[in-house]
N, C-alpha and C positions, 0 to 999 in steps of 0.2 A: 669721638669717644666712643666704646664699644658698649653693646648693648646689655645691659646687668639680669640676669634673671632672676627675677621674682616669684618666688616657689611658695614662701610661707610669710603672712605678717602677722604679728603680734600687735594687737590694740592696748595702748597704756589708757585706757579709758573704760566706762562702765555708761549704762544705761543707754537712751535712745544715739547717742551717736555712736555707741559702739555698734548697737544693733545695725544702724544706717551702713556703716564700713561693712562690716560682715556682710551684707545684702551684694556689694559690690564685688568683694572679692571671691563669694558663689560665681558671680558671673561672669567674671574672669578666670575662674576655673583656679584660684589660688586659696592654698589653705589657711582658714582663720584662727588665729590664736587668744582667747580670751586671757582677762585676770580678772582677780575677783577676792574683794575682802570677804570677812566674818558677815559685814552686813548684807552683801551681796552671795552668800551660796543660795545656789539654786535660782538665781537671777534668769531672765530673759537671755543674757546676751552671754552668759554661758552655755545656755543649753543649745543655741542655736550655731554658736561657733564648734570649729572640728576639735581643738583642742582647748582647755580651761587650766589655768593654773592660779594655785592661790598666794596671795602677796601680803596678806598680815591682817590685823586688828580693823575696826572698825573705823577707827581715827585715820584718818586720811593721810595725817603727818607719817604715819607708820606702813601707809600702804601705797595709794594711788600718788602721794606726795614724796614718796620714798624711792629715790635713784636707785639704792641697792637694789629694794627689793625687785623692782622693775627689770634690772638690769639680770639678775638671778632669773627670770622668768623667761626672758630672751636667753640664756646659755642655755636652760632646760629645754625648753622647745626648739631649739635650732633654728630659730627662723631665720629669715634672709632679710626681713625689713622691721622697723618700729612706725606704725600711725598715732601720733598721739591724741588725734579727735581736737575737742575744746577744750578748755579749762584745765586744771591741773596742772599737768606740769608739760602742758603743751607750747607753750612759748619758753622752756626752760632750756637753757643753753648749756645747763650741766646735765641735763639730761640727754639732749643733744651730742654732746662730746663724749659721754659715755658711750652712747650708742657706736659712734664713729671709732671711739678707740678700741671697740671689740671686733672691729671690721663688719658693722652690721648696718645695711643703708636708712639712714634718717630720712621719713617721709616729711622733711620740710625744708627751712633754709638751713644752710651751713653753719655748724656751732659760732662762728666767728661771728658771723651776721647776726644771727640772734643776738649775741652777745652786745654788740654795737645798737642794735637797735631797744635793748633794753631802754637804752635813753632817749628821753622824748626831745630834748634841744639836741641830741646827735641828730634827729630826722630834722627839727628846726632849724638848724644851722645848714644843714646839707640840702633842703629845699631852698632857702633862703640864697645860697651861692650859685645854685641853680637856675634862680629867676622864678621860683613857683612861691607865689604868695602864702604867708604867714599870717597868722593874727597878731596884731602888734605887742610886742613886749620881750621876754628876756632870749635870747638864743644859746643861753647857758645858765647853768644852776647860780643862785644868787644867794648872797648874803641877806639879813632883813633890813641892813641899811642900803643895798643896793636895791633890794624889792620896793622899798619906799620912793625912790628918787625914779627909779622907773614909773611907779604906779601914779607919781607925782604929774609924771610928764606925758603920760599916756591917760590920764585919766581915769578916776574911779567911776564905777566899780570896776574890780579886777578879781581874777582867779588866782590864787595859789594853787598850784597844781606839783604831785610827787613826781621828781624826774623818773623814776623807774615804776611809776603806779600804772594801772590798768584795769581793765572791766568797770569802769566809772568809778573807783574807789581811788581816794587822795586827792579830792579836788574839794577846796571851798573857797567859796565869794567873799569877798570884803570888799564893803562900802566906802570907807573914811581911813582917815591914816591913822586916828587912835585904835583902831580895830586892828590894824595888821599888826602891830608889836605882839598882840597878846594871840591872835591867828596864826600868825608866822612861827612860833614856836610850841603849840598844840599839835600844828598840821606837818610839823617837821618830826616830831614825836612819832604821831600817827603813821608817818613814811617809813621809820624806821622801824616800827613794829610789823608793819605789813610788806614792807618790801624790802628790809634789809638796806635802805639806804634813806638817810634823810633828806636829800638833797631836794630842793625846791626850786621851780622857776616861775615866774608871772608873767600872764597876759592878760589883754582886756577883755572884761568879759561883753560878750555879745549878747546883746536884750533879744531872745525870742528866736535864735537862730534855727535853721533847718540842719539835720544831717544826713547826708550825702555820701556814699562811698561807693568807689569802682571796683568789680571784681577783675582780679589781673592773674594770668599765668605764664611762666615764663619756662622754656625747658634750659636744659645744659647747654644749650648750645648759642645762648642770649637771645632766642625767638622771642616776643613778647605778645601776648592776644588779650585783650580787654572784652570783658563779656556786659557791656553796661553797667548801670547804678542801680544802686537800692536805696530806698529813701527810707531812713531808719528815726525818723522824727518823733515817733511816739515812743517815750521812755516814762518812766517812771525812778528817780532818785539816778538820773544817770545809766541808767539798764534800760536797753530796750524792750519793749513790749510788742509792738508790733510792725511789720517792715513787708513796703511792697515795692515794685518795679512796673514799670517805669515810675520815675516820682513825677507828680504832676507838675512840678517846674522846669524840668529838664525837656528842652529838645534838640534835634540831633544835633545841631550847630553846639551847644551847650554839652552835648555829651561826648563829641569829638573831641574838645577844648579838655573835660577833664580826662579822657582817655590819654591824650597824649598826655597832659601832667603825671596822670600815674604813671604810664609807659616809662616817662623820664627818671622819676623818681624811683622804681622800682630796678631798673637795669643799672641804675648808679649805686644803689647800695646791693644789687645781689640777691634779691628776696625773691627765691623759688622755693616749690613749683606753684603754690597757689596763695595768693597773699589779696589783701583788703587795703587800698587806700583811700582813707576816711577824709571828709571833706565838708566844712562848716560854710553855709551861706548864710550872709547877713539880710538884711530887710531891704538893702539895698542892690540885690543881687551878686553882690561881690564872693565870690570863694575863696576858701584858705583851706589848706593842707593841716589836717590834727593831728594824723599819727598813721601808723603803718600795722596791722594786724596779720602776724605774719603765722598765719596756720588757717585750717578750713574754719569759716564762721557759720555761728549758730544758725543763722539765715539765709546758708546758702541753696535751698531748696527753692527759695524765688526766683533765683536766676536759672536754676537747672527746669522748673515749671515752663518758664518763657524761652528758653534756647534748645533744651533737649539736650545739652551736655551734662555728662557726669562729671563733675568735678573732684569729686575722690577717684575716680578710674581715672583722670588726667594728671592728678598727683602722682598717681600711682605708673603711668607710662612714661611720663618726664622724668621720674627717678629710675624707671629702669634703662633710661637713655635714649628714648624715643623721641624724635623730633613734634612739635607742635603740628598738627594737621588740620586744625579749625581754624576759621577767621574769626577776628573781632566781630562784635556784634554793634552797630551803631542804629540800627533799628530794631523796635520790639514790635510783635503781634499780641496783641491783647495784654491783660492784665495780671499780673501775681500780687497775692497777698497773704502773710503768714502771721498768725498769731502764736504768741507764747504761752502754751498752758502750765501753769505753776499750781504746786500743790499746796498753797495760802490762803487765807480767809483774809479776804475784803474788809470784812465786818469787823476785823478786828488787829487792824494797822498791818494788815499782809503779813501776820506771823506764819512761819511755816506750820505746815499742817501734816506730820507725818501718822503714817496709820499702815492698815493692811485695806487692802480694795478686796470688795468682797463681791461688789456687783460692777459690770464694765459691760458698755455696748460701745462701741465705736463705729460709726457709720462706715459705709463703704458706697461712695457716690461719683458720678462721673466728673472730671473736670478737680476732683477735691484730691488731695495727697495728705496723710499723717502719718508723720514719723514718731514712734514709741517703743516703749519696750514694756508694756504693761500685760498684765493677763490676770485672771481673777486669782486672788491668792498673793498677788505682788505687794513686799513690803515697801513702804516709801520711807527709805530713814532718814533720821534726822540730823544725821552725818554731814549731807552735800548737799549741793545746789536743787533746791525746790523744783527744777525744770523737768517735767515728767512727759512733756509731749509740745507737739508742734502741728499745726492744723493749717495749710495752705491751699487756697482755691486760687482756680484760673479763670477768669472771665474775658469776653471780648472786649470788655471797656472795664473802666473803673467802678462803677453804679453795680455792674452784674457779680462782678468779684466781692464785692463787698456782700450783696445779697445771698451769693453761695457761700461766703464764709459764715457769715451769720446762720444760714441753714444748719451747717457741720456744723458749729459749736451748739445750735441748741439740740440736736441729735446725737452729742455725745455725753452720753451719760455714765456717772463713775460714782461710785458710794464707797463709805470708808475713809475719805478723805475730803476734805473742802479744797476745791478748785477758785480759780481768777475767773471763770470762765465767764460769769454774768456780767463781771466790769469789763471785761473784753467786747460782749456784745454790746454794753451801754458806751463805749466809746464810739464803735464802729454806725451804731446807730445814729449819733449824733450830727448836728447839722455840720458843724465845724469838720469833722470828717469826710463827711460826705462829699464836700466842696472842695477838699484838699487844702482848707486852710489851717494848715498842722505846724509846728514847731516843737523843740525840745522841751518847751515849759508849759507846753497847753494840759497838759495828763495834772500835772503838779497847780496849776492855775482854776483849772477849772473841776475836773474829775474827782481830785482827792481833796478837795474843799468841799464840794457838794458831797461826799461819801464822810467825812467826817461829820458834815452838818445832821444828815442821816443819822449816825449812830445816835449822835445828841439828843 
């Protein structure tokens, strides 16, 4: 396959991920093109990009989620490629196809692959056929009666999940047969509104599982490289808050097993150039494939801090037609931990906290990386995800990484909006976190309950 020259990349995103991508483009000598809505006029990503194009009103449906507006900007800019970042249209096969249709390179999986992977049951059935363990449940969308039969067979509690869901949305726990009928109808309606499909599937509810994912790269020639795991078990309402590598419960043998499973499924479905295969680990140590994220992950800096691999750069090189030249990672030197900083108020049920930043002090510390798009005067609009920054700390061991992360968070000063920094510090200071005794329900079980009691 001939090498394709990528000289100009349009970033179909905003905020810290747009800034992050621009940084790599500058390193590679590639022209960067930003897009912006009314809410983002003068935003940092538009200032540091080589070019910037207006795509519409603040409402994301009319700008960042508007395929026609993005394509118009691609045409105006004469970009060679489009990088979608994460969120918004990053996993939209419709945008990918629209980009392909005008002869521009989509820095992500082919649109046909993306369309198939929208269905979680497609992944479950494919993995099952390959002998990769899946959480017990249905391998296709089910009716209410079918869901009930399967739930009785595998045992309550179960989860009803939107087949086209993602980002932690479209998931409902059901504890008994009587509850299932009511929840099924409401979950189906919610799925239709959120994802355009009312299809649901059912799977066994795992009590206090760990969420562990494998970073995978695949080039256009079928070569696959894995970059180890990230533990993402610290979550609030199915949304990740803190991620780390390596996982405290993954040794080399387990890492090799998970990497083999991840490589197998990625080759089978053709998910390139970078994707993440997510697994759940139950209390007996069994691993089950959960889903494939077909774009760059929010938590990718954790892997970059430990491996020195620029994943964005690899995406671009792969889609340029280059073969992978790096090797799989089966051993880590040190530990990296990432904390997501949100513009939200932990003392008010984590409500978003839009506003204007009037004071900002971002620490510059050895072994600390901070990805952000902030400056004094930055407006944090109410229209988009409240994630504003990511703080990543590296240490020789886990406790050292925790202490460095704590110091960096305490040194991160921001006024004009509220953030979850104090809440993050509370979690990483806890005995459970320090001992690595974590699971996806820990935050809900301990910290959110404590937070609510303190407010009352």
